[in-house]
C-alpha positions in Angstrom: 93.6 89.0 158.0 93.6 92.1 156.9 90.9 95.6 157.7 90.0 97.3 154.0 89.0 100.6 156.0 93.1 102.5 155.6 94.0 103.8 158.6 92.6 107.4 158.9 95.6 109.8 159.5 96.0 111.9 162.9 96.9 115.0 161.1 94.7 116.4 158.9 96.3 119.6 156.8 94.7 123.1 159.1 93.1 121.3 161.2 95.7 122.4 164.2 95.6 124.4 167.1 97.7 127.6 168.1 95.6 127.9 172.0 97.7 125.4 174.8 95.4 122.6 175.3 93.2 122.7 178.2 91.2 120.4 180.4 87.8 119.4 179.1 84.9 121.9 179.8 86.6 124.6 181.3 86.8 126.8 178.2 89.8 129.0 179.9 93.4 128.9 178.3 96.1 129.4 181.1 99.3 131.1 180.6 101.9 127.9 181.5 104.1 128.1 184.5 106.4 127.0 185.8 106.4 124.0 188.6 107.4 124.6 192.2 109.6 121.7 192.3 110.9 121.4 189.0 112.6 125.0 189.9 114.2 124.4 193.3 115.9 121.5 191.6 116.8 124.0 189.4 118.9 125.6 191.7 119.5 122.9 193.3 121.3 122.1 190.4 123.0 125.2 190.0 124.3 124.7 193.8 125.8 121.6 192.9 127.3 122.5 190.2 129.0 126.3 191.4 130.3 124.2 195.2 131.9 121.7 192.6 133.2 125.2 191.0 134.2 126.8 194.2 136.0 123.8 195.6 137.8 122.9 192.8 139.2 125.9 192.0 140.7 126.0 196.3 138.9 128.7 198.0 137.3 127.0 200.1 137.4 123.7 201.4 133.4 121.4 201.9 132.4 119.0 203.9 130.5 116.3 201.6 127.7 115.6 204.3 127.4 119.4 205.7 126.6 119.6 202.0 124.0 118.2 201.9 122.4 118.5 204.3 122.6 122.0 203.6 120.8 121.4 200.3 118.4 119.2 201.7 117.1 122.0 203.9 116.9 124.9 201.4 115.6 122.5 199.4 112.6 120.9 201.6 111.6 125.0 202.5 111.8 125.7 199.3 109.6 123.2 198.1 106.8 124.1 201.5 107.3 127.6 201.2 107.1 127.1 197.1 104.0 125.4 197.9 102.1 127.4 199.7 102.8 130.5 197.9 101.5 128.8 194.7 98.1 127.5 196.9 96.9 130.9 197.9 97.7 132.1 194.2 94.9 129.7 193.7 92.9 130.4 196.5 92.8 133.8 195.0 92.0 133.3 191.1 87.9 133.5 191.0 86.4 130.5 190.2 84.3 130.1 186.9 82.3 127.1 188.4 78.8 126.3 189.5 77.1 125.5 192.9 
């Protein structure tokens, strides 16, 4: 059996908004910020790439175990510090909730 009503088209010309989406009822738009985890994992990938290049050029001989331990310690510290800084920044922002 077919539906006699045509499917509604989700795209309606001229009905889009240039504002970034916000949670329902917030009424404010906040600029998008990079997540701490994304930045940390990006730095890890860049560090690994740099270490591979340095090792291939023969400037230094790397022990894989020590490299991984160092990267994990650095990544863990960066995630903890970044999370604390983000929480601190969030706590300093003014709230619009009514209590």
